[in-house]
N, C-alpha and C positions, 0 to 999 in steps of 0.2 A: 505495499499499499504506500504511495506517495502522498505526504502532506505538505502543502506549500505554506509558505511564510504568510501568515495572515488568517489561516485556517486553524479552526482549534480542534484539537483531539478530544476524544470522548474521556470522560473521568474514569479510570480504572474501577472496576466494583468493588474490590477491596478497599480501595483509598475512599471510595464514596462511603462504605460501611462504616469505617474508622472515623471519618470525619463527622458522620452522624452521630456515631456513640459519644465523641468528645463533646458535641453541641448538647446532647441530652444530659450527660452525666454533671457536665459543668453547669448548665442550667437548673439542674436539682440542686447541687452545691449551692450556687446563688440563692435561689429560693428558699432553702433550708437555713442557710447560714446567714442570712438576712433577718431570720427569727431567733436565733441563737447566740451571734456576737452581739458585743457591747455597744454602748454610745461612745463614740469616738472623740477626739479633742475638739474637731470644728462644729459639731453638730449643736451643743448647747449654745456656743455663742450666734449659730446662725438661727436658732430660735429665739435669743435677744434680738438678734437684728430684726427678724419679721416683726416680733411684738414692737418694736421701736418705729417700724414702717407703717405698721397698722395705726400706731398712737399719733405720730409725730410726721410721716412722710420721708423719714430718713433711714435708710437701711444701713444703720450702725450699731455697734455692740454698746452696752452700758458705760463701759469705760471710755468709750469715745464721745458719749453724749453730755451736755451740760445743759442743763435746763429742758428746751423743747428743740435743740439744734447741736449741730457738731461742735466740741471743744475745739480750740486752736491747735491743739497736740492730734486731732484726728487724721490717720493717714490712709485710710481705706475708702474714704468717701466715693472715690472711682475705682476703686479694685473690685467690690463685688455690688450686685444688683439682685431684686429679689423675685426674678422670673421663676427660677428653679424652684425656691422655696414655696413659692405660691401653688405651683404644681403638687408639690409634696404634701404641703398642706392641705389643699384640697383632697387629696386621695387619703389621707389621715383622717378626715373627717367624715368621707364616705364609709373608713372603715369603722368609726363609731367612736375612737378615742381622742379624736382632736374636735368633737363637736363644742365642745365647752370654750373652746379657744385653743390658742397654742400652748402645747402641754410639754411638760418634760417627764411625764410619768413613763414606764416601762412599755406600756401599751402603746403609747403614742410613737415610742422610741420604735419599736417593732413594725407599726404602720408605716413609718416614714422611711425606715429601712426597706420596706416591700415596694414603696414607689421607687425609691433607687434602683432596686432590681430590675424593675419594669422599664426604666429609661434605660439601663445597662442593656437589657435584651433588645429593645429598639435599634441601640447601636449596633449590635451584632447582626440584628436582622439587616439593616442599613449596609453593613458590610458585605452582606451576602446578596443583596441587591447590585450593589457595585459590581461584585465579580460576576453577576451574571450578566450586568450590562457590556463589561470590558470584555469578557471570555466567552459571551453568547452560550452561557451552558448553565443551567440551575445545579449541576452538579459542580461546576466550579464555584459557582457562588456559596455553594454549601463547604466545599473546602476552605474558602477565604473566611467564611463565618467561624469555622472551627479553629483556623489559626489565631483569630482572635481570643476566643475562649480559652485556648491552651495556653495562652499568657497569664502566668500566675499573678501578677501584679492586677491584670484586667479584673479576673473572677473575683479575687479577693477584695479589690474596690469597689467592685459592683454590689458587694452585699450591704454598705453602709455610706459610702464617701458621698455626701450630699451636695458638694460643689464640684467636685473635678468630674464625676461620671456624666452630670449633665452637661458639662461644657463640651466632653470628649462625643455624647452624643448628638449635642447640637451642630458642633463642627462638622461630625460625620454627616449629618443629613445636608449641611450646606455643601460639603463637596460631593455627595450623592446628585444634589441638584446642578451642579455644574458640570459633573461626568454626563448627565442627562443632556444637557445644553450642549456638551461637547460633541455629540453624536449628529448624524444627518438630522437636521431641522425638520420638524413637524409639528402640527398642532398640539399633539398628545405630548411630544417631547417637551414643548415650550411650557405647557401648562404644569406639567408633573415637575419639572425643573424649578419652575417659577415657586411652587408649593413648597417642596422640598428645602430649596434654598433660603426663602423667606421664614420659614418654620424653623429651620436650623440656625438663622442668625439671631432670631429672636430668642431662642433657647439659651445659645451659647454666649453672644454679646448680653444679654439680659441676665446672665449668672456671673459671668467674668468679663467687662467691659474691653478689658485690654487684649483680647484673643481677636479684636475685628481686624487688625492689620494682617493678620493671618487668612482670615477669608478673602480682604482686599488681594493680598498675594495671589491666591486661587484664582480669583476672578481674572485679574492681569494674565496670568500662566493661559487660562482658558481662550482669552481672546487672542493672544499671541499664536498659540499651536494651532488653533482652529483656523487662523486666519492663514497660518502657513500651509496647512494640509489642505485647504480649499484652494491655494493658489496653485500647490503642485499637482492637484487633481482637477483644476478647472472646474471649481464647484461653485461660481459666481461668488467669489470671496466678498464682494464688497455688501451684497445684501444681507449673506449669511451674518457678516460682522456687524451689520446694523441691527439687525433682529435680535442677535444675542446681546449687543450693548443696551438694547431697547428693555428686554427682559431683566438684566442686571441691575439697571437704574431704576425700573419700576420695584423690583425687588427689595431696593435698598431703601427706596422712599415708603415702602409699605411696613417692613421692618422698623425704621425710625419711627414712624407715626404709632406703631404699637407700643414700641419702648418709651416714647415720651409719653403716652397716655398712662402707663403701667408705674413709672418712675420719672416724673417729670424734675425731680430734684436734681438728677445726673443727666438727663437725656434729653432736656429741653434745647441745651445748644450742643449739637452732635459734635461740631469740630472740636469745641473744648474737652468734651468728654473724650474722643478719640487721643488727643496730645495727652490729656492728664492720666487716662487710664494707662497708656503705654508707658509712662514715666514712673508711674506710682507702682504698676507691675513689676517693672525692671528694677527698680530701688527699693525694694520691699524692705522693711528695717532699717532702710537709709543708709544701705551702703552696697557696694558691688561683690561679686563673688570671682571665683577664677575661672577663666575660659575654658580650663581642661575639664572642669567637673561633668558637664553634660555629657562629651563625647566619651568620655571614660565610663560613665555608668551606663550609655547606651550600647556599649560594646561589652560592659562585664555583667549587668543587671539580668538581662533576661537569660534563659536557656541557649546553651552555646548553639545548637543545631538551628533553632529561630535565628539567631545573629547571623548565622551563614547564610541561611536563605534570606534574610533580608538583604544584606549586603550583595548577594548574588543577582538578586532582583532588581537592585538600584544599578550595579553595573549594566543588566542585560539591557535596561533601559536607555543608556548612553550609546551603547552599541548600537541598539537598534535605531537611534534617530536618522540615521542614513536611508531607512526603508519606509519613508512616509508616506510614499506613493502606493506601496503595498499595503501597510498597517497602519494607515494613518488615523482612523478611530480608536484603536488600541492605544496608540502613543498619545494622543490628547488626553485620553481618559488618564493613563498611567502618569502623566505630567503632572495633572491637576491633584492625583493623589499623592504624588512627591512633593507637591508644594504643601499639603496638609503636614506631611512627614518632616519637612525640613525648613520650611519659610521662618516659622517661630521660633525652634529652636537655633538656627543659625543667626538671627537677630538676638537671640539672648546669648551667644557664643560671643558675637562681635561686640556686643554691649556690657559684657561682664555683668549680667544680671545675676542677681543674688537667689542660688537655687540650693534646695537641702531636701533629705528625705529621699533620695534617689531620683528615680523619674516619675514620682507622683505627681509633680506639678506639671509635667508635660504628658500626661495621661493621654491626651487627645491625640499623640502621635501613634500610638498602639493601632487604632484601627486602620491607619494608613499602612503602617508597617506590615499589618497581616495580609492586605492586599499586595503589596511589593513582594513578598515571600511567595504568596500564590502566583504571581506571574511568573517567577522563577521556575515553579513546580509546573507549570504548564509547558513550558519551552522543554523542561526536562523529558516530559511525556511525548512532547511532540517531536522531540530529537531521537526517541527510541523507536519511533514510527515512520521516521521520514523516508526510509529505504527499503525497509523491510519490518515486518511484524517481530521484533527481535523480543522474545517472550522472556529471556534471562535479564536483559537489559531493565525491561519495564519491572520485572519484580524487584530489581535491586532498588530502583527508584522509588517505588510503592513502600518496599520494606522501609527505605532511609527517612521517608516523609512522614510514614507512619509512626516510626518511632521518635521523630522530632514533635509528633502531636501527643503521642500517648505519656512518654515520659514525663514530662512537665505536669500532666494531670494526675499520674500518680504522686507525685511529689506533692501537689494539692491537696489530695485525699488525706495524706500523711500529716497536712498541717491543717486540715479542716478545723474550726472555719476562718483560721487566720492564713489563708493562702497567700496573700500579699507578701507575706514574711519569707517566701521561698527565695534564695539566691542563687547567681549562676554558679555554674563549675569553676569559673574562671576566678571568681571572688574567693572560693574556697582555696584553690590551687594557689594564688598569691597571698594568701593568709590576710586578705582584707576584712577587718571587723565591719560588716554591716550593721546597719539599726534594724531590730526585729519588730517588735510591736510597739514602734512609735505611737500608732493611735490609740494604744491602751485597750484595745476592744476587748482582749482576754482578761480585764478586770472583772468584767461581768460575771465570768467562770470563777474568778477567785474571790468572789464577795461572800460566799459561805465560809470563807475561812478569814475575814476581815470580822473580829468581834466587836460587837456594841459596847460602849461603856469606857470608850477612850478616844482621845483626838486622833484623828487619822490625817497624815500629809501625804499628799501624792507629788509623785516625780520629786524627791527632796534631793535640795543641793547638797552636795560634799564639801565641807570645809576640814582641812587639815586630816583628812581621811576619814571622817565622821559624817553621818548623817544630820542634818540639820532640821529644826523645826519648821521650815519655809521651804517652799518649791516653786516649780512653776507657776503654780496656781496661788501663791502666796501663803501667809502662815495662818489662816483660819482653818476652820475644821473641812477638809476636802469632801468628808462623808455626806457632809450636809449642804456643800455648796451645790447650786443648781447646775453648774458648768463642769462639776467635777464628774469622773467616770463612775462614782459610786451611789450618786444622788437617786436614779431611778431604782435601784435594787436593794433598798433597805430591807425589805421584806425577806430578802435570801441570807440577811446577815445573822449568826448566832448570838445569844448573850455571852456575855465576857465578863471578866473582873474590871473593877474601876481602877484606872491607871494613876499612879502617882504625878503631882505636877510636873516632875521633869522627865515623865515617860510619854511616849505617843508610839503609835503605830504607822510605819512607813510603807506604802504601797507604790513599788516600783517596776517599770516594764525595761529594765535593765537585765542582761543576761548574768552580769558578774553577781557574786553572792554579796550578801549584806555586809556594811563594814563592821568595825570592829564593836562600835557602841550599839549594835543591834543584834538580835537572835532571830532567826527564820522560824516564821509560825506556819506558812503555807506557800503553795506555788503553782502555776501551771505550766506545763511542760510538753512539747512537740518535738518529734524527731525532723531534723534538720540534715538533709543529706543521710548521713549514717549515725549522728550522734543526736540524743536527747539534749535539748536545749531549753532553758527556763526563758517562758514568754514574758512571765510577771510574777512578783512574789511579794507578799506581805511579812514584814517583821517587827517586832516589839523592840522599840529604842529607847536608850536613856539619855538624854540631852546633857553636853557636857557644856556649861554655861562658861562664855568668853570674860575675860580680864579688862575692865576698862581702867586704862593708865591715863595718865596727865597728857595733854595734848588734845587733837581735835580728831572724831572718830565722824568719817564722812559716810553719808549712806546713797552717796551718789556715786559710789564704785561697787555696783552690785555684781556678784553678790559677796565680796569679799568681807565687807561688814556687817553682813546681814544676821550672822549669829546672834547679835544681840537683839534682834527683834522676836518677841516672843508671841504675841497674839493680835490680831485685828490688823494686818498689814498686807497689802499687797503691792507688787510692782508697776511703777508707772510708765506709759506706754513709752514716754519721751525719754525714760531713764533717769529723771531727774529725782532724786530722794524717793522716799517710803510712803506710801498714801495709806492713809486710815481707810479701812474699807467701811467704817461706819463713823462713828462719832467718839468711839473709844478704842485705844490700844495701849500696848504694853509692852516694854523692854526687861529683860531678865539679864542681870550680870554679876559678876564679883568685883570689887575693888582692889586696885594695886594695893599693895600693904603699905606704901608712902601715902596713901590718900586716907587710910583708916584711923590716922592718930588725931586729927582736927577736923573742925567743920570744914565742909566743902560747898564750891559752887558748881553746879551744873547749868551750863549756857547752851542752850539750842536755839536752831533756826527752824522755826515752824511758820509756813506759808498758809494763809487762809484759817488761822486760828482764831476764829473771833469766839469769845467767851473760854478761853484756854484755862484749865485748871490742871495741876499735877498732884499726883498721890505718889508717895513712896512708903511701900509695903501698906497700901491701903488708907494711909494717914495724908490728908492735906499738908502740904508745904508752903511756906511764904514764897510768892513768885512775884518778880518785876519786870516789865517791859523796857525793851533798850530800843529805840529808834522808832520811826514813823512810816515806814515804808510796808507794802503788801507784805514781804518777806520779813517776818518781825524775828526780833532774838528775845529771848526770854531768859532770867536768870533764877534758878531755883536752888536754895539754902539747903543742905542737909548738916543738921547739927550733930548728930549721933550716927557718924557712918557704920555700917553693919560689915561684921566679919563674914557672915553668909552671904546669902545670894540677895540681892537688890532687887525688888520690882518696882519699877517706875513704871507709871500710869498717866496718859494723856487724855482727857477729856475735853470736847472741844461742842460748840453749837454749829459747826461747820462741817459736814460729812465729805468734804474733800481736802482737809487740811494735809498738808505735805511736811514730813520731818527731813530736812537736807543734812543736818550734822548736830553733833553733841560733842561738848567740850567739858572736861573736869578738870579742875584745879582747887588749890587750898583757899579758904576762903580769905579774904582782904588781901 
């Protein structure tokens, strides 16, 4: 049998069966995992954002709001938008647990996860349709869908990630629309392309506005490659270009109108939104990153055979560019898919964008990578049938591709429902320590081993080798914190002993053992490659109180000096000082022996400290104010310094007070 360039070979039956099984198994994993995995880092904050959006029209978290608007420190007003959460909340209300409003209860969390899974499955289906359109076969569409499902990061994130999965789905729907517009134009292709592109833009940009330049890049690639193809093949270039341009402009206007109606605070001025969103997304946390970060993780994080197929598919595209006359439609579509895979990552590398947590922030490239991998598999099968029906060569190809699909799925099953923690073989070989349960979703499974009756600190910071009574969430009780990983699952926690004031439970999603000041109570483990690895653990810890000496202790150097902060504090988004989470907070420390012999003065800088009072060991002490600016300095006098632990408590009438520094010196 002779197969010409541009002809698509039939999918081998064995490969089709494997692809179908991969899609079915990973779909089952996603649906079940969405109901069993815990609440992640981002979800409670986006619950806050949705609540503020409904109340004030701003999609911002509580710590970015002041009164009814954004504080001057708010950096994410153009980073996130509410479209995905509105869809997810709508599904939660249909499910019954969100009917009374936006909820953080366990049932509402499970309903939101179910909505995320459904959005993720829409993305898998969209990849399948792209494969069907490009390779003219439902079978190859199924293989493309299975390629995406086999990525452990995709199926794992599909269970819970309320912002990155919707962005990936929206971006892929937009790419599908562009692929449809890149085929020979017809009324059906124009209408379906318009609908898919418009819906994809609304979902992707309406969740993460900074993704818009990637869709613009894909649109430009579509116009360029389709015009080239039409010119080479004499297909009335001018008319086709104008039709496509008209659909693109119409889609952009329709999407913008919808976004402006949904979130006018950000989308009323589309040009300002585009520039601000791009800048804010690339400079998240106020700094740039290493240009090598993303390329390294793209090579090392995914399963090795998948990486090989993706690289080969990308190389094949460039080799094929000279064949535009015989395979033009296919190459136009692959070029658009390549824009989804490469445009934003390339911009991130060139701009040194700040990236972390592996490939999670570029989750939207995985659907495109799945299509590129399928593109190479199609060519492998085509090459085995070009001159003769070589059954042995075809069997080798089918076996290798099946192994590339099945092995990652087996690994996912061993990690279930924390599939996203699977790391590539190259990472293991190079001895790179990868983040495992960064998202803390395994803490739900750990809840049954976190006793009631004691303060819980989540993701505690370590200072001088010991766990501290504050963590990424702050120094308040993480178990009752609405943005903490344990709050929805209080009913799963057992009764326990009442802890001493200097004791606390530390919940950590780090693989290493607890520090010396802690004793392991319980853990969640899974098998990564061949070894059991701790996903998360809870330990009972005893606090080592720091020593306060002469001189200034600054709380602007987080977290080095935060060992002094005992209760009621949280990190400031701008890094300036320690913020009271309410109207009362305390510090505990021991005094340097040189300060215990005479009365001492504690001078502290506290911003927004209306009605400030200071208590030492529960008793009010004299306080005088120094200076007249917003950032006041106050002096408290201690007549009889204690040889034991000193508890210093601040109370104010202003719930946004900030402690910037503390200084101790002999009185007089």
